[in-house]
C-alpha positions in Angstrom: 0.0 0.0 0.0 2.8 2.3 1.0 4.6 1.5 -2.3 1.4 2.3 -4.2 1.1 5.6 -2.4 4.6 6.6 -3.3 4.1 5.7 -6.9 0.9 7.7 -7.0 2.6 10.8 -5.5 5.6 10.3 -7.9 3.2 10.1 -10.9 1.4 13.3 -9.7 4.7 15.1 -9.4 5.8 14.1 -12.9 2.4 15.2 -14.3 2.7 18.6 -12.6 6.3 18.9 -13.9 5.2 18.1 -17.4 2.4 20.6 -17.2 4.8 23.3 -15.9 7.2 22.4 -18.7 4.4 22.8 -21.3 3.4 26.1 -19.8 7.0 27.3 -20.0 7.4 26.1 -23.6 4.1 27.8 -24.6 5.1 31.1 -23.0 5.6 33.9 -25.5 9.2 35.0 -25.8 10.1 38.6 -26.9 12.3 38.7 -30.0 14.5 41.0 -32.1 14.4 40.5 -35.9 17.1 41.4 -38.3 14.6 41.6 -41.1 12.3 43.9 -39.1 15.3 46.2 -38.4 16.4 46.0 -42.0 13.0 47.1 -43.4 12.5 49.7 -40.7 16.0 51.3 -41.3 15.5 51.2 -45.1 12.2 53.0 -44.7 13.9 55.5 -42.4 16.6 56.3 -44.9 14.0 56.6 -47.6 12.3 59.2 -45.6 9.1 57.3 -44.6 7.8 59.7 -42.0 6.3 56.9 -39.7 9.8 55.4 -39.5 11.5 58.7 -38.7 10.3 59.4 -35.2 13.8 59.9 -33.7 12.8 58.2 -30.4 15.5 55.6 -30.1 18.1 57.6 -28.3 21.7 56.5 -29.0 20.4 53.8 -31.3 18.8 56.4 -33.6 22.1 58.3 -33.6 24.0 55.1 -34.4 21.6 54.4 -37.3 22.0 57.9 -38.7 25.8 57.7 -38.5 26.2 54.2 -40.0 23.7 54.6 -42.9 24.3 58.3 -43.8 26.5 57.6 -46.8 23.9 55.2 -48.3 21.0 57.7 -48.7 21.9 57.7 -52.4 21.9 53.9 -52.8 19.9 52.9 -55.9 17.2 51.2 -53.9 16.1 54.5 -52.2 14.4 56.2 -55.1 13.1 52.8 -56.3 11.6 52.2 -52.8 10.2 55.8 -52.6 8.5 55.2 -55.9 6.8 52.1 -54.6 5.5 54.0 -51.7 4.2 56.8 -53.9 2.5 54.5 -56.4 1.4 51.5 -54.3 0.9 53.0 -50.9 3.5 50.8 -49.2 3.9 52.3 -45.7 3.2 51.7 -42.0 2.1 48.0 -41.6 2.9 47.1 -45.2 6.6 47.6 -44.4 6.4 45.2 -41.5 4.4 42.7 -43.6 7.3 42.5 -45.9 9.7 42.2 -43.0 8.2 39.1 -41.6 8.2 37.5 -45.1 11.9 37.8 -45.3 14.6 35.3 -44.2 18.3 35.7 -44.1 20.2 32.6 -45.0 24.0 32.5 -45.3 24.1 36.3 -45.8 21.4 36.3 -48.5 17.8 37.6 -48.1 15.1 35.4 -49.3 11.3 35.8 -49.6 9.3 33.2 -47.7 5.6 32.5 -47.6 2.8 33.6 -49.9 3.2 36.8 -51.9 -0.6 37.1 -52.0 -0.5 38.0 -48.2 1.2 41.3 -49.1 -1.8 43.3 -50.1 -0.2 46.6 -50.9 2.8 44.9 -52.6 0.7 43.1 -55.2 1.7 45.3 -58.1 5.4 45.2 -57.1 7.9 42.9 -58.7 8.9 41.3 -55.4 11.8 39.3 -56.9 13.3 42.5 -58.3 12.8 44.2 -54.9 14.7 41.3 -53.2 17.6 41.6 -55.6 17.9 45.3 -54.8 17.4 44.7 -51.1 20.3 42.2 -51.1 22.5 44.7 -52.7 21.6 47.3 -50.0 22.1 44.7 -47.3 25.6 43.8 -48.6 26.7 47.4 -49.4 25.7 48.8 -46.0 27.3 45.8 -44.1 23.9 45.6 -42.4 24.6 42.3 -40.6 27.7 43.9 -39.1 25.6 46.8 -37.8 23.1 44.3 -36.4 25.7 42.2 -34.7 27.4 45.3 -33.1 24.1 46.1 -31.4 23.3 42.6 -30.0 24.0 43.7 -26.4 21.7 46.7 -26.9 18.9 44.5 -28.3 19.3 42.0 -25.5 19.0 44.7 -22.9 15.8 46.0 -24.5 14.3 42.6 -24.6 15.1 42.0 -21.0 13.5 45.3 -20.0 10.4 44.5 -22.0 10.1 41.0 -20.5 10.4 42.4 -17.0 8.2 45.5 -17.3 5.6 44.6 -19.8 5.0 40.9 -20.1 3.8 40.6 -16.5 0.7 42.5 -17.5 0.0 40.1 -20.4 -2.2 37.3 -19.2 -2.3 34.8 -22.0 -4.6 32.3 -20.3 -7.4 35.0 -20.2 -8.1 34.6 -23.9 -9.0 31.0 -24.1 -11.3 31.5 -21.1 -13.0 34.5 -22.6 -13.4 33.2 -26.2 -14.1 29.6 -25.2 -11.6 28.4 -27.8 -7.9 27.7 -27.9 -5.8 29.8 -30.3 -5.3 28.3 -33.7 -2.4 30.7 -34.4 1.1 31.2 -33.1 1.6 34.6 -31.5 5.0 36.3 -31.6 6.2 39.5 -30.0 9.0 41.4 -31.8 10.5 44.7 -30.7 11.0 47.1 -33.6 13.9 49.2 -32.3 13.6 51.7 -35.2 9.8 52.1 -35.0 9.4 54.7 -32.3 5.8 54.9 -31.4 4.6 52.7 -34.2 3.1 49.3 -33.4 2.1 46.8 -36.0 0.3 43.5 -36.2 1.2 41.6 -39.5 0.7 37.9 -40.0 2.0 35.1 -42.2 1.1 31.6 -43.2 4.1 29.4 -44.0 3.5 26.1 -45.7 2.7 23.3 -43.3 2.8 25.6 -40.3 0.3 27.3 -38.0 -0.5 30.9 -39.0 1.8 33.3 -37.2 0.5 36.6 -35.8 3.1 39.2 -34.9 2.9 42.0 -32.4 5.7 44.3 -33.5 6.1 46.8 -30.6 7.8 50.2 -31.1 10.7 51.3 -29.0 11.3 54.7 -27.7 13.3 56.4 -24.9 11.4 58.6 -22.5 13.1 62.0 -23.0 12.5 63.0 -19.3 13.7 59.8 -17.6 16.0 58.3 -20.3 14.3 54.9 -19.6 12.4 52.5 -21.9 9.2 50.5 -21.4 8.8 52.1 -17.9 5.0 52.1 -17.9 4.6 48.4 -18.5 0.9 48.4 -18.2 0.5 51.0 -21.0 3.0 49.1 -23.3 1.1 45.9 -22.7 -1.9 47.3 -24.4 -0.3 46.6 -27.7 0.0 42.9 -26.9 -3.4 42.7 -25.3 -5.0 44.2 -28.5 -3.0 42.2 -31.0 -3.5 38.8 -29.4 -7.3 39.3 -29.5 -7.1 39.4 -33.3 -5.9 35.7 -33.2 -9.4 34.8 -31.8 -11.6 37.5 -33.5 -10.4 37.5 -37.1 -11.0 33.8 -37.8 -14.7 34.4 -36.9 -15.2 36.4 -40.1 -13.7 33.6 -42.2 -16.9 31.6 -41.5 -19.5 32.1 -44.3 -22.5 32.3 -41.8 -20.9 35.2 -40.0 -20.1 37.0 -43.2 -23.7 36.7 -44.3 -24.9 37.9 -40.9 -22.4 40.8 -40.4 -21.3 42.1 -43.9 -24.1 44.7 -44.3 -23.6 45.9 -40.7 -19.9 46.3 -41.3 -20.4 48.2 -44.5 -22.8 50.6 -42.8 -20.4 51.2 -39.9 -17.7 52.0 -42.4 -20.1 54.5 -44.1 -20.8 56.1 -40.8 -17.2 56.8 -40.0 -15.3 56.8 -43.3 -12.8 59.6 -42.6 -11.8 58.2 -39.1 -11.5 54.7 -40.4 -9.4 55.8 -43.5 -7.1 57.7 -41.2 -6.4 54.5 -39.4 -6.0 52.5 -42.6 -9.2 50.5 -42.0 -10.6 50.5 -45.5 -12.8 47.4 -45.5 -16.0 46.4 -43.6 -14.5 43.3 -42.1 -11.5 45.2 -40.8 -13.8 47.7 -39.1 -15.8 44.9 -37.5 -12.7 43.0 -36.4 -11.2 46.1 -34.9 -14.5 46.9 -33.2 -14.8 43.6 -31.4 -11.0 43.5 -30.6 -11.2 47.0 -29.0 -14.3 46.1 -27.0 -12.6 42.9 -25.9 -9.6 44.9 -24.7 -11.9 46.8 -22.3 -13.3 43.5 -21.0 -9.7 42.3 -20.5 -9.0 45.5 -18.5 -12.2 45.0 -16.4 -11.1 41.4 -15.6 -7.5 42.2 -14.8 -7.7 45.0 -12.2 -7.3 48.2 -14.3 -8.6 51.3 -12.5 -11.8 53.1 -13.2 -9.8 56.0 -14.6 -7.9 53.8 -17.0 -11.1 52.1 -18.2 -12.8 55.5 -18.8 -9.8 56.7 -20.7 -9.7 53.6 -22.9 -13.4 54.0 -23.7 -12.9 57.7 -24.4 -10.0 56.9 -26.7 -12.0 54.4 -28.7 -14.9 56.8 -29.2 -12.5 59.5 -30.2 -11.1 57.1 -32.8 -14.5 57.1 -34.4 -15.6 53.7 -32.9 -18.7 55.5 -31.7 -20.6 52.2 -31.1 -18.0 51.1 -28.5 -20.2 51.6 -25.3 -22.9 49.5 -26.8 -20.5 46.8 -28.0 -18.7 46.7 -24.6 -22.1 46.3 -22.9 -22.9 43.4 -25.2 -19.6 41.7 -24.5 -20.1 42.1 -20.8 -23.5 40.3 -21.2 -21.7 37.5 -23.1 -19.1 37.2 -20.3 -21.7 36.7 -17.6 -23.9 34.2 -19.6 -21.4 31.6 -20.7 -23.8 28.9 -20.0 -25.9 30.2 -22.9 -22.9 31.1 -25.1 -19.9 28.8 -24.7 -17.9 30.6 -27.3 -17.9 34.1 -28.9 -18.9 32.5 -32.2 -22.1 31.4 -30.5 -22.7 35.0 -29.4 -22.2 36.5 -32.9 -26.0 36.9 -33.5 -26.2 39.1 -30.4 -23.2 41.2 -31.6 -25.0 41.6 -34.9 -28.2 42.6 -33.1 -26.3 45.1 -30.9 -24.6 46.9 -33.9 -27.8 46.9 -36.0 -29.6 48.5 -33.1 -26.9 51.2 -32.9 -27.2 51.9 -36.6 -30.9 52.1 -36.5 -30.8 54.5 -33.5 -28.3 56.7 -35.3 -30.4 56.8 -38.5 -33.5 57.8 -36.5 -31.6 60.5 -34.6 -30.2 62.0 -37.8 -33.6 61.9 -39.5 -35.3 63.5 -36.6 -33.0 66.5 -36.7 -34.2 67.2 -40.2 -37.9 67.0 -39.6 
């Protein structure tokens, strides 16, 4: 009996150890990417305003010094022309970055070219040839290697100050499903205040969703990632997309929500265009994600002031239906016996947004009577 008890305890300990090991293996690690830095710095040299924020302290100075002589490299006017004609900017730059791989000193394109929306009219093979010449001429890898200690310190600071506010287990509980995508966090050390969420689907692998977080030095304190809770908002937002976006890949949801999404876009076209949200499904996905962020904040101890500020920010971003949508998601969260997953609750989301649109239409018509 005693021997059996010992074996039972031993088995339990081994099981707990295996679970702990799995949790460790599943934990999201923060990364630096040479291709993200390459595309960001190329964009900076080419004068892309969103990559010229000058917030990286000494790293920005090092970048300016190292690459100053290459502002006349042949790829620069070529790349500027791509921006002018195809609208390659902001997240499109980062989408290219995650579809690049450096193998034995050569840059290669990986994945599906069809995933690069604003690059569709660009000869990507030609771009890669020119990018390889730039990579070699600037001795980019040498620059990247010289800053490895700097990158490592930035990653450590981010891990310590930011990741503690990111509760990955909340998502499966809230959505009622496990993530079907792999989530990756990359620091864009040239990106200043810019944060991006590109994704890729490599053959035979799970879809990867990236949160590329900007890096900037506080001009008053000289520190980075000091307000960890504020920085975590990028991760909290982007990881929601891993659960929300696949819902609109279901035909039943498209049928249910397409007309609503189109009408929401018509209601706030200028604000949505300013944020590069040009399609109805993007507006819907962003709406649900932003409402879910507020639910996350409610569930994870954010203050009333922080919650009010988040709601105010979203309404100011032209998501005027945010109060109604948050109310609907709070109802979902407290009635999980009726709605095991968010997909089960989609008819109620549709009803909520349709009601908002109807109310707005009546309000506007009444003013003209």
